[in-house]
C-alpha positions in Angstrom: 183.8 24.7 282.2 183.8 21.6 284.5 182.7 18.4 283.0 179.6 16.7 284.5 179.1 13.0 285.1 176.7 11.5 282.6 175.6 8.5 284.6 174.2 10.6 287.5 170.8 12.4 287.5 170.0 15.8 289.0 169.5 14.1 292.5 172.9 12.4 292.2 171.5 8.9 291.6 173.0 6.5 289.1 171.2 6.2 285.8 171.6 4.7 282.4 172.3 7.4 279.8 169.6 7.8 277.1 171.4 7.5 273.8 168.2 7.2 271.8 168.6 10.6 270.0 172.2 10.1 269.1 173.0 9.0 265.5 174.7 5.7 265.0 178.3 5.7 263.9 181.2 3.4 263.5 183.1 3.2 266.8 186.3 1.4 267.8 188.3 1.1 271.0 191.5 -0.4 272.1 192.5 -1.3 275.6 195.6 -2.7 277.1 196.8 -4.4 280.3 199.7 -6.5 281.6 199.7 -9.7 283.6 203.0 -9.6 285.5 204.7 -13.0 285.9 208.2 -14.3 286.4 210.6 -15.7 283.9 209.8 -19.3 284.8 206.1 -18.8 284.2 206.8 -17.1 280.9 209.0 -20.0 279.9 206.1 -22.4 280.7 203.7 -20.3 278.6 206.2 -20.1 275.7 206.8 -23.8 275.7 203.1 -24.7 276.0 203.8 -26.8 279.1 201.6 -25.0 281.6 199.7 -27.5 283.7 196.3 -26.3 282.3 197.3 -26.4 278.7 197.0 -23.6 276.1 196.7 -20.6 278.4 197.0 -18.1 275.6 194.3 -19.6 273.5 191.9 -19.9 276.4 192.6 -16.3 277.4 191.9 -15.0 273.9 188.6 -16.8 273.7 187.7 -15.6 277.3 188.4 -12.0 276.4 186.1 -12.1 273.4 183.4 -13.7 275.5 183.9 -11.1 278.2 183.5 -8.3 275.6 180.2 -9.8 274.5 178.9 -10.0 278.1 179.9 -6.4 279.1 176.3 -5.1 279.5 175.6 -8.1 281.8 178.6 -7.2 284.0 178.7 -3.4 284.0 175.3 -2.2 285.3 174.9 1.0 283.3 176.6 -0.2 280.1 174.4 -0.4 277.0 174.1 -3.8 275.2 175.9 -3.3 271.9 175.9 -5.2 268.6 179.6 -5.9 268.3 181.0 -6.2 264.8 184.5 -7.2 265.9 186.5 -8.2 269.0 190.1 -9.2 269.0 192.4 -10.1 271.8 196.2 -10.1 271.2 198.6 -11.5 273.8 202.3 -10.7 273.6 205.0 -12.2 275.9 207.5 -9.6 277.2 210.2 -9.6 279.9 207.6 -8.4 282.4 204.8 -10.8 281.6 201.9 -11.0 279.1 200.7 -7.8 277.4 197.0 -8.1 276.8 195.5 -5.8 274.1 191.9 -5.9 273.0 190.1 -4.1 270.3 186.3 -3.8 269.8 184.1 -2.3 267.2 180.5 -1.5 266.6 178.1 0.7 264.6 175.9 2.1 267.4 174.8 5.1 269.3 177.5 4.7 272.0 181.1 3.6 272.3 182.8 0.3 272.9 185.4 1.4 275.4 183.9 -0.7 278.2 183.9 -3.8 275.9 187.6 -3.4 275.1 188.4 -2.9 278.8 186.3 -5.9 279.8 188.0 -8.1 277.3 191.4 -7.2 278.7 190.3 -7.9 282.3 188.6 -11.2 281.5 191.6 -12.4 279.4 193.9 -11.4 282.3 191.8 -13.1 284.9 191.7 -16.2 282.7 195.5 -16.2 282.4 195.8 -15.8 286.2 193.4 -18.7 286.8 195.3 -20.9 284.4 198.7 -20.0 285.9 198.0 -19.7 289.6 199.2 -23.2 290.2 202.7 -22.2 289.2 202.6 -18.5 290.2 200.2 -17.2 292.8 201.9 -13.8 292.8 200.9 -12.9 289.2 199.4 -9.4 289.0 197.0 -7.9 286.5 198.2 -4.2 286.1 198.0 -1.2 284.0 194.5 -1.8 282.5 193.6 1.2 280.5 192.0 2.6 277.4 194.6 3.5 274.8 192.6 4.6 271.8 189.0 5.2 270.7 187.5 6.5 267.5 184.1 7.6 266.4 181.1 9.2 268.1 180.5 12.8 268.9 183.6 13.2 271.1 185.8 12.1 268.2 189.1 10.3 268.3 191.1 10.0 271.5 194.6 8.6 271.8 195.9 8.0 275.3 199.1 6.1 274.7 
């Protein structure tokens, strides 16, 4: 049986899904992405000598703020009472791995909040580093895990 799109009505028009009849449950999601930068930029981040200061600290806070604003940014996303958001940044040979986790007890999941946190943190890193590396690329943004809800647990990594 083919899956149908939930955000489209019978006429093919976009709509917000009605989750009013769904029970609340604890839900968690983890998303990940990568800001690809060169070795010199990584060295600047590592040393704390980037021209705009603590780029990792700013990106962490921006990611949390982005998760909290998801319903304002994604037109059909439900506003959720977030119980937790965390953004972890890890320097690797390719750049900065951005991982965000979000949690709620609600009638719908927090995948969009985790994904938004990754993207906003990545854009913040780009903004703070563009003076030293305009070629930075935010890549590989994806959901890696979700738990809770009627569809159960999903692991994609």
